[in-house]
Backbone as a ProteinNet text record, in pm:
[ID]
protein_1_A
[PRIMARY]
MVEERAICLGGSVSCGRLYLEDLTFYMPDGQRVEVKKTYKPDGYSGHNMANLVARHKGRYHLLGLFCRPGMKVLDFPCGSGYAAQLLKDQGVIYEGRDFDEPTLEYARHMYGGPKSRFNFGDLTKPELAVGSYNLIGCLEGIEHISREFQFPAVESFYRALKPGGILVVSSPESSTGESGSGRDNRWHKWELSRNDFLSMLHSYFGEESVELITLKEVLHTGVMSTCFYAVCRKSI
[TERTIARY]
5120	4932.1	4893.2	4796.6	4681.7	4584.8	4648.9	4537.8	4392.3	4333.4	4153.4	4114.3	4048.1	3986.7	3861.6	3768.7	3607.8	3579.3	3487.2	3468.5	3347.3	3199.7	3064.8	3028.6	2912.7	2912.3	2707.8	2618.4	2491.7	2448	2306.2	2248.1	2187.7	2187.1	1996.8	2067	1925	1889.1	1999.1	2059.7	2128.1	2305.4	2317.7	2461.9	2467.5	2373.3	2387.5	2390.8	2397.8	2412.9	2332.1	2283.6	2188.3	2259.4	2263	2268.2	2151.3	2131	1978.6	2025.9	2111.3	2100.3	2205.9	2248.1	2308.7	2436.4	2540.4	2674.9	2822.5	2871.4	3009.1	3139	3248.2	3306.8	3456.9	3597	3705.5	3768.8	3791.5	3927.1	3990.4	4064.1	4262.3	4343.4	4339.5	4407.8	4362.8	4224.3	4246	4168.5	4056.9	3980.5	3848.8	3790.7	3597.3	3537.6	3437.8	3395.7	3266.6	3189.2	3005.3	2896.9	2816	2720.2	2564.1	2537.1	2349.8	2250.9	2154.7	2049.8	1976.1	2044.3	2015	1876.1	1818.3	1691.2	1664.1	1526.9	1474.8	1463	1531.9	1587.8	1418.1	1406	1252.6	1251.9	1069	1040.2	1016.6	1075	996.7	955.8	837.1	731.3	755.3	701.3	784.1	743.1	691.9	586.3	730.4	773.3	912.7	1008.3	1011.5	1122.4	1126.7	964.2	998.1	970.6	932.3	992.3	1134.5	1182	1324.2	1421.8	1389.1	1405	1355.5	1225	1188.9	1239.8	1263.7	1344.1	1437.5	1562.8	1736.6	1714.2	1639.7	1619.9	1633.8	1443.7	1364.6	1507.7	1573.6	1675.5	1730.1	1825.6	1847.7	1721.7	1543.7	1540.2	1531.1	1495.8	1582	1680.8	1825.9	1963.6	1940.7	1851.5	1774.4	1712.5	1642.9	1581.6	1731.4	1810.2	1892.2	1989.2	2029	2023.7	2038	2123.7	2092.5	2207.8	2154.5	2244	2425.3	2477.8	2601.8	2718.6	2622.8	2627.3	2757.7	2845.5	2942.4	2892	2879.3	2810.8	2839.3	2889.7	2928.9	2924	2876.8	2762.5	2852.6	2882.8	2932.4	2970.4	2892.6	2935.4	2823.6	2882.3	2807.6	2741.3	2791.2	2761.7	2759.3	2665.3	2642.8	2657	2620.2	2656.5	2459.1	2411.7	2291.8	2242.5	2313.6	2278.4	2246.8	2385.3	2410.7	2343.1	2282	2139.2	2031	1997.9	1874.6	1877.8	2050	2077.5	2128.7	2145.8	2179.2	2053	1961.4	1897.5	1834.3	1928.8	1964.3	2091.4	2120.4	2301.7	2344	2386.7	2496.6	2668	2775.3	2884.3	2881.4	2873.3	2902.6	2973.9	3021.3	3151.4	3078.7	3091	3038.6	3197.3	3174.4	3319.4	3279.9	3336.7	3325.9	3486.8	3446.3	3608.5	3570.2	3515.6	3471.7	3571.1	3601.7	3616.3	3578.5	3552.8	3489.1	3313.3	3204.7	3168.1	3183.7	3327.5	3307.9	3349	3368.9	3435.8	3266.4	3189.2	3076.3	2946.3	2990.3	2948.5	2977.6	3121.4	3172.5	3145	3115.7	3062.1	2871.2	2814.1	2650.8	2647.5	2689.4	2678.8	2792.7	2858.6	3003.3	2973.8	3054.6	2980.6	3094.3	3070.2	3133.9	3115.2	2950.6	2924.3	2914.5	2959.4	2956.5	3133.5	3208.6	3281.4	3265.5	3340.3	3379.9	3503	3518.9	3698.7	3693	3780.3	3778.2	3816.2	3729.1	3679.2	3687.7	3718.4	3658.8	3661.6	3506.8	3478.1	3586.1	3624.3	3747	3868.2	3890	3969.3	3965.9	3850.6	3799.4	3820.2	3987	4062.6	4007.7	3911.5	3872.8	3940.4	3933.4	4017.5	3898.8	3947	3871.4	3806.5	3642.5	3561.9	3565.2	3538.4	3542.1	3400.5	3284.8	3153.2	3032	2929.6	2824.3	2723.1	2735.7	2627.2	2721.1	2637	2791.6	2593.2	2659.1	2510.4	2633.4	2578.4	2644	2513.9	2485.2	2313.2	2355.7	2277.6	2367	2478.9	2510.6	2679.6	2769.3	2750.9	2751.8	2771.4	2650.5	2665.9	2743.6	2808.8	2850.8	3004.6	3051.2	3219.2	3170.1	3282.4	3298.8	3275.6	3227.3	3173	3376.7	3463.1	3577.3	3611.9	3534.3	3536.4	3463.7	3307.2	3199.6	3237.1	3289.4	3335.1	3389.4	3537.3	3601.3	3550.6	3478.6	3427.5	3250.2	3201.3	3136.9	3185	3373.6	3421.7	3438.5	3545.7	3545	3471.5	3376	3243.3	3228.3	3189	3219.6	3310	3461.3	3531.8	3540.1	3484.5	3502	3411.9	3310.3	3132.1	3229.6	3169.1	3197.3	3084.9	3147.6	3066.2	2927.1	2771.1	2668.8	2626.7	2743.4	2702.2	2632.9	2555.3	2420.8	2494.4	2508.9	2547	2385.1	2391.5	2252.7	2312.1	2307.1	2357.7	2216.9	2185.8	2139.9	2145.4	2140.9	2100.2	2004.3	2015.2	1914.8	1939.9	1823.5	1804.3	1833.6	1892.7	1886.3	1775.2	1786.2	1670.1	1673.6	1776.1	1735.3	1734.2	1729.4	1722	1892.2	1952.2	2113.8	2186.5	2338.6	2443	2476.1	2507.3	2547.7	2572.6	2620.4	2631.6	2541.3	2506.3	2367.3	2300.9	2237.3	2144.4	2083.5	1967.8	1953.1	1990.7	2122.3	2145.8	2281.1	2388	2550.6	2623.8	2532.3	2691.9	2693.3	2570.8	2595.9	2730.5	2785.9	2874.3	2874	2766.5	2771.8	2621.8	2523.4	2389.2	2404.8	2369.8	2388.1	2178.6	2180	2043.2	2094.3	1925.1	1859.7	1985	2042.2	2059.4	2202.6	2224.3	2405.6	2444.2	2343	2344.2	2327	2262.4	2217.4	2318.1	2382.5	2506.6	2659	2618.3	2770.3	2746.2	2655.2	2644	2603.3	2572.9	2559.5	2731.2	2840.9	2923.2	3014.3	2980.1	3059.8	2941.4	2802.2	2751.1	2661.3	2668.8	2588.7	2390.8	2346	2291.4	2145.9	2133	2037	2074.9	2163.2	2190.6	2166.1	2129.8	2052.2	1940.1	1855.4	1777.7	1713.5	1640.9	1651.2	1507.8	1521.1	1366	1331.3	1215.1	1251	1164.6	1171	1118.7	1085.5	1000.1	983.7	869.6	942.1	876.8	877.8	768.6	793.2	957.5	1011	1136.5	1060.1	1177.3	1127.5	1128.5	1204	1254.1	1083.7	963.8	826.4	890	1042.2	1081.5	1069.3	967.2	971.8	1057.9	1097.6	1274.9	1260.7	1319.9	1331.1	1509.3	1516.7	1553.1	1614.5	1729.4	1667	1759	1743.9	1774	1817.3	1926.3	1979.4	2008.6	2002.1	2002.9	2075.6	2226.1	2276	2381.1	2352.1	2411.1	2507.7	2612	2769	2682.4	2744.7	2713.3	2851.1	2718.2	2806.2	2990.7
-12804.2	-12800.5	-12725.6	-12637.5	-12552.3	-12676	-12649.5	-12735.2	-12701.5	-12747.3	-12733.5	-12661.5	-12540.3	-12473	-12462	-12529.3	-12459.9	-12328.3	-12243	-12189.2	-12129.8	-12124.6	-12132.5	-12029.5	-11930.2	-11813.2	-11841.3	-11744.3	-11752.7	-11804.3	-11851.2	-11919.3	-11782.1	-11739	-11687.2	-11530.2	-11415.1	-11349.7	-11234.8	-11260.8	-11225.5	-11136.5	-11277.3	-11243.8	-11121.9	-11036.3	-10946.2	-10948.4	-11025.5	-11076.7	-11118.7	-11054.8	-11171.7	-11274.6	-11391.5	-11503.9	-11549.5	-11524.1	-11565.2	-11708.1	-11738.1	-11912	-11977.1	-12108.3	-12183.4	-12264	-12175.6	-12284.8	-12274.5	-12420.5	-12421.1	-12350.5	-12365.9	-12349.2	-12321.8	-12274.2	-12266.3	-12154.2	-12099.8	-11945.8	-11992.9	-11864.8	-11899.6	-11973.5	-11937.8	-12043.7	-12186.7	-12224.2	-12352.3	-12356.6	-12245.5	-12301.1	-12340.7	-12399.3	-12425.7	-12386.3	-12303.2	-12249.3	-12313.5	-12301.3	-12344.8	-12237.4	-12215.2	-12073.9	-12159.9	-12095.6	-12169.8	-12020.5	-12038.1	-11942	-11893.9	-11760.4	-11714.4	-11795.5	-11779.4	-11891.7	-11746	-11807.5	-11737.6	-11853.4	-11753.5	-11836.2	-11827.4	-11939.1	-11937.5	-11824.5	-11826.8	-11704.9	-11636.7	-11657.8	-11595.5	-11637.4	-11570.2	-11634	-11576.5	-11608.2	-11641.2	-11511.5	-11418.7	-11269.8	-11214.8	-11266.4	-11188.8	-11193.8	-11308.7	-11348.2	-11262.3	-11340.9	-11223.4	-11104.1	-10986.6	-10850.5	-10820.3	-10965.7	-10909.6	-10854.9	-10960.8	-10972	-10877.1	-10825.8	-10731.9	-10592.4	-10597.5	-10480.6	-10511.9	-10546.5	-10567.7	-10505	-10562.3	-10580.8	-10446.2	-10375	-10280.3	-10177.8	-10118.1	-10023.1	-10014.6	-10111.2	-10155	-10106.8	-10062.8	-10042.9	-9912.3	-9888.3	-9698.4	-9677.5	-9735	-9686.7	-9702.8	-9799.3	-9842.2	-9702.2	-9650.1	-9545	-9450.5	-9421.7	-9302.7	-9379.2	-9517.4	-9646.1	-9604.5	-9570.4	-9584.3	-9631.8	-9746.1	-9767.3	-9710.1	-9823.1	-9798.1	-9690.9	-9624.8	-9592.4	-9694.5	-9631.3	-9656.5	-9669.8	-9779.8	-9797.2	-9852.5	-9788.4	-9832.7	-9872.6	-10033.7	-10042	-10040.7	-9985.5	-9980.5	-9996.6	-10091.2	-10246.4	-10322.3	-10370.2	-10455.7	-10610.9	-10651.6	-10730	-10880.8	-10978.7	-11092.7	-11105.5	-10928.6	-10893.7	-10900.6	-10954.2	-10936.7	-10787.2	-10750.5	-10602.2	-10579.1	-10661.7	-10721.6	-10774.8	-10875.5	-10916	-10833.1	-10772.5	-10652.3	-10515.8	-10540.4	-10390.5	-10410.1	-10597.5	-10609.4	-10520.8	-10540.9	-10577.8	-10372.3	-10307.2	-10199.6	-10147.4	-10202.3	-10212.8	-10164.5	-10119.8	-10009.9	-10137	-10071.4	-10184.6	-10149.2	-10297.9	-10233.9	-10296.7	-10237.5	-10328.3	-10304.7	-10365.3	-10405.4	-10448.2	-10328.8	-10340.2	-10420	-10467	-10469.5	-10563.1	-10587.6	-10592.8	-10779.1	-10836.4	-10982.2	-11063.9	-11172.9	-11185.3	-11347	-11346.7	-11507.7	-11451.8	-11357.8	-11338.7	-11253.9	-11160.6	-11088	-11279.7	-11357.2	-11468.6	-11499.2	-11531.9	-11601.8	-11542.1	-11365.6	-11251.5	-11298.5	-11331.5	-11384	-11448.2	-11547.8	-11710.2	-11670.5	-11603.6	-11566.4	-11483.5	-11411.7	-11279.6	-11232.9	-11274.6	-11208.9	-11250.2	-11103.4	-11131.8	-11076	-11001	-10935.7	-10786.1	-10727.8	-10653.3	-10612.1	-10697.8	-10694.7	-10775.8	-10674.5	-10765.3	-10689.6	-10757.1	-10718.4	-10721.6	-10652.3	-10581.2	-10554.6	-10609.1	-10566.9	-10448.8	-10394.9	-10207.7	-10251.2	-10110.8	-10084.3	-9952.2	-9909.4	-9768.2	-9688.1	-9790.7	-9650.6	-9575.1	-9668.4	-9651	-9675.3	-9579.5	-9604.3	-9651.2	-9560.9	-9561	-9596.1	-9492.7	-9488.5	-9362	-9414.5	-9316.1	-9198.9	-9096.2	-8929.4	-8935	-8937.1	-8928.2	-9054.3	-9149.2	-9262.8	-9350.5	-9263.6	-9359.3	-9206.2	-9356	-9237.5	-9218.1	-9314.8	-9411.6	-9453.8	-9411.4	-9428.9	-9490.2	-9598.9	-9648.3	-9737.1	-9555.3	-9689.9	-9685.2	-9811.1	-9869.5	-9935.7	-9914.9	-9999.9	-10000.4	-9897.4	-9878.7	-9817.9	-9672.7	-9571.4	-9645.5	-9626.9	-9668.4	-9737.6	-9893.7	-9934.9	-9966.4	-9812.6	-9719.5	-9640.1	-9567.1	-9486	-9361.9	-9267.5	-9159.9	-9078.8	-9074.8	-9059	-9066.4	-9155.1	-9206.7	-9175.7	-9128.4	-9155.4	-9006.1	-8896.3	-8759.9	-8832.5	-8873.1	-8869.5	-8989.1	-9099.3	-9216	-9060.2	-9014.8	-8909.1	-8814.8	-8799.6	-8712.5	-8769.6	-8954.1	-8996.3	-9052.7	-9013.8	-9020.5	-8981.3	-8802.1	-8713.9	-8697.5	-8700.9	-8728.6	-8834.6	-8933.8	-9048.5	-9070.3	-8928.4	-8899	-8875.7	-8892.2	-8791.7	-8626.9	-8526	-8500.3	-8458.6	-8458.5	-8480.9	-8608.4	-8694.7	-8801.8	-8790.3	-8894.4	-8888.7	-9029.7	-9008.3	-9012.8	-9114	-9233.6	-9269.1	-9344	-9221.4	-9330.7	-9268.9	-9425.8	-9440.8	-9443.6	-9418.3	-9313.2	-9404.4	-9536.7	-9503.9	-9454.3	-9363.4	-9246.1	-9311.9	-9256.5	-9301.8	-9315.3	-9376.6	-9434.8	-9283.9	-9295.7	-9180.9	-8998.6	-9003	-8889.7	-8824.7	-8812.9	-8776.4	-8883.2	-8840.4	-8916.6	-8984.1	-9138.8	-9218	-9320.9	-9416.2	-9524.3	-9654.3	-9715.5	-9778.2	-9810.9	-9776.9	-9890	-10002.6	-10009.2	-10099.7	-10244	-10103.7	-10299.2	-10258.8	-10399.1	-10366.2	-10377.6	-10357.4	-10332.1	-10211.9	-10142.3	-9981	-9944.8	-9914.3	-9784	-9694	-9601	-9439.5	-9398.4	-9416.6	-9391.5	-9176.5	-9177.2	-8981.3	-9002.6	-8845.3	-8783.4	-8722.6	-8689.7	-8657.1	-8491.3	-8398.4	-8315.4	-8334.8	-8432.8	-8464.4	-8515.2	-8593.7	-8671.9	-8582.6	-8502.8	-8309.6	-8248.9	-8229.1	-8119.2	-8197.6	-8295.5	-8428.8	-8363.3	-8455.4	-8423.6	-8260	-8194.2	-8023.8	-7997.5	-8071.4	-7967.2	-8039.2	-8122.6	-8144.3	-8153.1	-8185.7	-8130.5	-8015.7	-7972.1	-7861.9	-7856.9	-7738.7	-7755	-7801.7	-7746.9	-7756.3	-7869.3	-7954.6	-8090.8	-8238.2	-8205.6	-8313.9	-8318.9	-8446.7	-8460.9	-8571.3	-8541.1	-8710.5	-8723.6	-8807.2	-8964.3	-9002	-8950.3	-9020.2	-9153	-9285.5	-9415.9	-9453.6	-9480.7	-9515.5	-9656.5	-9745.3	-9886.6	-9952.8	-10106.6	-10181.6	-10270	-10327	-10371.1	-10544.1	-10698.3	-10807.4	-10827.2	-10761.7	-10767.5	-10720.8	-10641.3	-10622	-10447.8	-10424	-10263.8	-10164.8	-10047.6	-9903.4	-9876.8	-9828.3	-9843.2	-9705.3	-9527.1	-9469.5	-9528.1	-9396.5	-9459.4	-9346.2	-9266.5	-9141.2	-9259.6	-9212.2	-9208.4	-9013.9	-9062.5	-8897.4	-8888.9	-8854	-8839	-8681.2	-8755.1	-8604.5	-8634.3	-8483.2	-8465.6	-8388.9	-8460.8	-8326.1	-8218.1	-8165.1	-8101.8	-8065.3	-8066.9	-8085.1	-7959.1
9953.4	9994.5	10059.2	10060	10149.6	10221.1	10371.8	10421.4	10445.4	10384.8	10437.3	10508.2	10521.8	10636.3	10612.8	10707.1	10653.5	10710.7	10616.6	10682	10665	10767.1	10782	10691	10672.3	10655	10593.9	10636.9	10708.5	10743.2	10780.4	10909.4	10964.3	11027.9	11114.8	11110.8	11079.4	11102.3	11172	11262.5	11362.1	11282.5	11174.6	11139.7	11041.9	11006.9	10990.8	10839	10759.3	10634.6	10574.6	10409.2	10431.7	10258.8	10301.2	10166.9	10111	9968.9	9920.2	9853.8	9840.8	9797.9	9944.3	9844.9	9963.2	9856.2	9841.9	9770.5	9860.1	9786	9827	9750.7	9801.3	9719	9814	9705	9789.1	9754.5	9838.1	9800.1	9774.6	9748.3	9656.5	9692.4	9885.8	9945.1	9936.1	9914.2	9959.1	10049.6	10084	10248	10205.1	10236.8	10169	10276.4	10213.8	10246.6	10159.4	10341.1	10333.1	10400.7	10279.5	10255.3	10252.4	10361.8	10439.6	10354.4	10292.3	10343.4	10476.2	10453.3	10545.1	10635.7	10698.5	10809	10833.3	10937.2	11046.4	11147.2	11253.1	11385.5	11433.3	11561.6	11643.4	11690.2	11679.2	11689.5	11545.3	11433.1	11346.3	11205.7	11231.8	11174.4	10962.5	10882.1	10747.3	10724.8	10747.2	10702.4	10781	10856.8	10895.7	10811.3	10793.8	10746.3	10570.1	10524.7	10400.6	10356.6	10518.2	10532	10594.2	10605.9	10601.4	10443.5	10415.3	10208.2	10180.8	10140.7	10063.2	10114.1	10284.1	10315	10266.4	10209.7	10189.6	10032.8	10011.3	9768	9775	9870.6	9864.8	9822	9937.5	9861.9	9818.2	9761.7	9635.2	9444.5	9467.4	9414.9	9400.6	9537.3	9467.4	9403.5	9440.1	9386.4	9193.9	9150.2	9046.4	8994	9031.2	8972.8	8907.9	8930.6	8938.3	8841	8772.4	8681.7	8538.4	8475.8	8286.3	8243	8058.6	8038.4	8053.9	8091	8064.1	8212.9	8325.4	8417.6	8466.9	8581.6	8663.4	8766	8759.4	8997.2	9067.8	9213.8	9307.4	9440.7	9455.1	9576.5	9710.6	9838.3	9925.7	10023.5	10112	10111.1	10062.5	9950.5	9885.8	9977.4	10102.7	10134.5	10024.3	10043.6	9940.9	9791	9745.7	9634.6	9544.8	9607.1	9530.7	9421.1	9482.2	9422.1	9251.9	9275.4	9090.8	9016.3	9069.2	8959.1	8997.5	9091.2	9114.6	8967.3	8987.5	8843.9	8730.4	8735.5	8582.2	8440.4	8476.1	8378	8309.8	8418.5	8375.2	8251.6	8285.5	8177.8	8282.4	8364.5	8438.4	8451.3	8471.1	8511	8603.3	8662.5	8863.3	8910.8	9030.9	9122	9249.8	9335.7	9494.3	9530.4	9654.7	9819.2	9898.3	9935.1	10079.6	10124.7	10300	10354.6	10399.5	10371.7	10395.4	10260.1	10297.4	10170.4	10120.4	10235.2	10184.7	10157.9	10172.9	10126.3	10016.4	9983.5	9752.9	9741.8	9753.1	9690	9642.9	9744.3	9739.4	9625.9	9626.8	9573.3	9404.1	9411.3	9257	9218.4	9325.5	9219.4	9205.8	9286.6	9226.4	9141.9	9143.3	9094.3	8974.5	8978.5	8907.7	8730.7	8680.7	8492.2	8413.6	8315	8225.7	8283.1	8352.1	8379.1	8583.6	8628.3	8750.2	8801.8	8910.9	8921.7	9071.2	9208.4	9312.5	9322.2	9482.3	9467.2	9698.6	9760.8	9822.9	9857.3	10003.9	10009.7	10127.4	10215.1	10400.5	10422.1	10435.9	10473.1	10540	10621.7	10685.6	10688.8	10488.1	10373.7	10287.9	10270.5	10038.1	9976.7	9991	9857.5	9693.5	9691.9	9578	9485.8	9313.9	9246.8	9191.2	9187.5	9179.6	9019.9	9022.7	8908.5	8810.5	8976.2	8850.8	8849.1	8874.6	8923.1	8923.1	8793.8	8794.6	8920.3	9026.7	9126.6	9204.8	9329.5	9404.2	9529.7	9545.4	9691	9799.4	9953	10038.8	10153.2	10127.1	10129.5	10323.2	10403.3	10550.3	10555	10584.7	10596.5	10668.1	10673.2	10754.5	10909.7	10924.8	11082.1	11111.3	11036.9	11098.5	11178.1	11072	11119	11210.7	11314.8	11390.3	11332.7	11427.7	11371.1	11301.4	11348.1	11303.2	11179.2	11054.2	10942.9	10904.4	10950.3	10890.3	10756.1	10800.3	10709.3	10610.6	10622.1	10591.1	10453.2	10495.2	10425	10273.5	10341.6	10201.5	10130.3	10184	10155.5	10010.8	10011.8	9962.3	9833.8	9896.1	9790.2	9680.9	9798.4	9647.5	9565	9630.5	9547.9	9402.2	9436.3	9349.8	9255.4	9255.1	9151.3	9043.8	8992	8867.7	8852.9	8729.9	8760.1	8717.4	8804.9	8803.7	8796.7	8913.5	9005.3	9120.5	9139.5	9257.1	9365.4	9488	9580.7	9652.1	9678.6	9754.7	9849.4	9994.7	10136.4	10242.8	10317.8	10429.4	10536.5	10627.2	10824.2	10877	10973.7	11059.9	11197.9	11223.3	11294.8	11473.4	11526.1	11630.5	11737.3	11846.4	11908.4	11992.9	12030.4	12152.6	12083.4	11966.4	11889.9	11905.4	11917.6	11921.6	11901.1	11810	11775.6	11849.8	11819.3	11951.8	11899.6	11937.7	11955.8	11936	11853.1	11847.3	11990.3	12021.8	12193.5	12138.8	12033.7	11979	11869.8	11816.1	11811.5	11723.9	11852	11842.9	11708.9	11607.2	11497.4	11485.6	11538.1	11473.7	11624.1	11512.7	11566	11621.5	11542.7	11572.9	11401.6	11459.7	11431.9	11436.9	11350.9	11369.1	11365.5	11497.7	11431.5	11262.8	11213.5	11140.4	11090.7	11168.3	11148.8	11131.5	11199.1	11218.4	11069.1	11040.2	10936.3	10794.5	10804.9	10632.8	10662.8	10809.3	10854.2	10683.4	10785.6	10695.6	10530.8	10505.5	10381.9	10350.9	10407.3	10341.1	10311.4	10416.4	10407.9	10274.1	10173.8	10080.4	9965.5	9948	9844.4	9845	9942.5	9930.8	10004.3	10043.8	10094.2	9980	9874.2	9776.8	9715.8	9687.9	9652.2	9711.9	9826.7	9875	9927.9	9872.1	9890.9	9992.3	10136.6	10220.7	10199.9	10201.1	10208.9	10353.4	10484.1	10606.5	10589.4	10609.2	10574.9	10749.8	10814.7	10927.1	10917.9	10915.6	10945.9	11054.5	11065.2	11157.5	11139.1	11211.2	11140.6	11197	11076.8	11111.5	11271.1	11305.3	11486.2	11588.7	11497.7	11550.3	11606.3	11586.4	11674	11501	11561.2	11479.1	11429	11400	11303	11226.1	11224.8	11115.5	11086.1	10921.9	10853.9	10769	10790.4	10639.2	10552.2	10398.7	10251.8	10204.7	10156.6	10145	9997.6	9851	9745.3	9689.3	9700.1	9674	9579.7	9520.4	9366	9347.6	9267.8	9232.8	9139.6	9157.1	9074.9	8908.8	8838.2	8696.1	8675.4
[MASK]
++++++++++++++++++++++++++++++++++++++++++++++++++++++++++++++++++++++++++++++++++++++++++++++++++++++++++++++++++++++++++++++++++++++++++++++++++++++++++++++++++++++++++++++++++++++++++++++++++++++++++++++++++++++++++++++++++++++++++++

């Protein structure tokens, strides 16, 4: 019999992941997992917390603009998997990938279904089958891997798209204006400048197939931030 060990997920916004509901479940190996809905720590207002949730959900509405019934959609990294719920009415076949197994199991319990599944995935070695997806979202992901893995990740996305497929990828602008490790967020291993972000995407998709959206906003922490969202189309 496997000894029960408790894992706690969720908690304050500093955890870097957003859990929308409480849930207690068991992992396949017998470990008990208790998930607590992400809460606001002391000093945060309800407005700031609502802003955080709205921003996290809002990025998937951008992905939803390109969804069509029957499309195969990859969300990588998927975090706690709430995108599956947000996109289900679009009629897509959803796959979420992430490296954290307890979070994936939470996602399976909360959002799994006939047209949504969750699998292990590591952005440093994506291992995606060629020509498998119509649409790939890599939202708030690329900055969490070191720079030596960023080009290979984009190449893997490009190869995994079907002809005519679309990649939607985000990247926060480095506050220094130059590419480097995150100065304002310790979880960001390598933030890209606008030029470096575009150069990376152009090397696979070409200049004419990449559209850049720039969003400036005040985060829930009160810090002004610039984030780039790129829509990259693979030629037919």
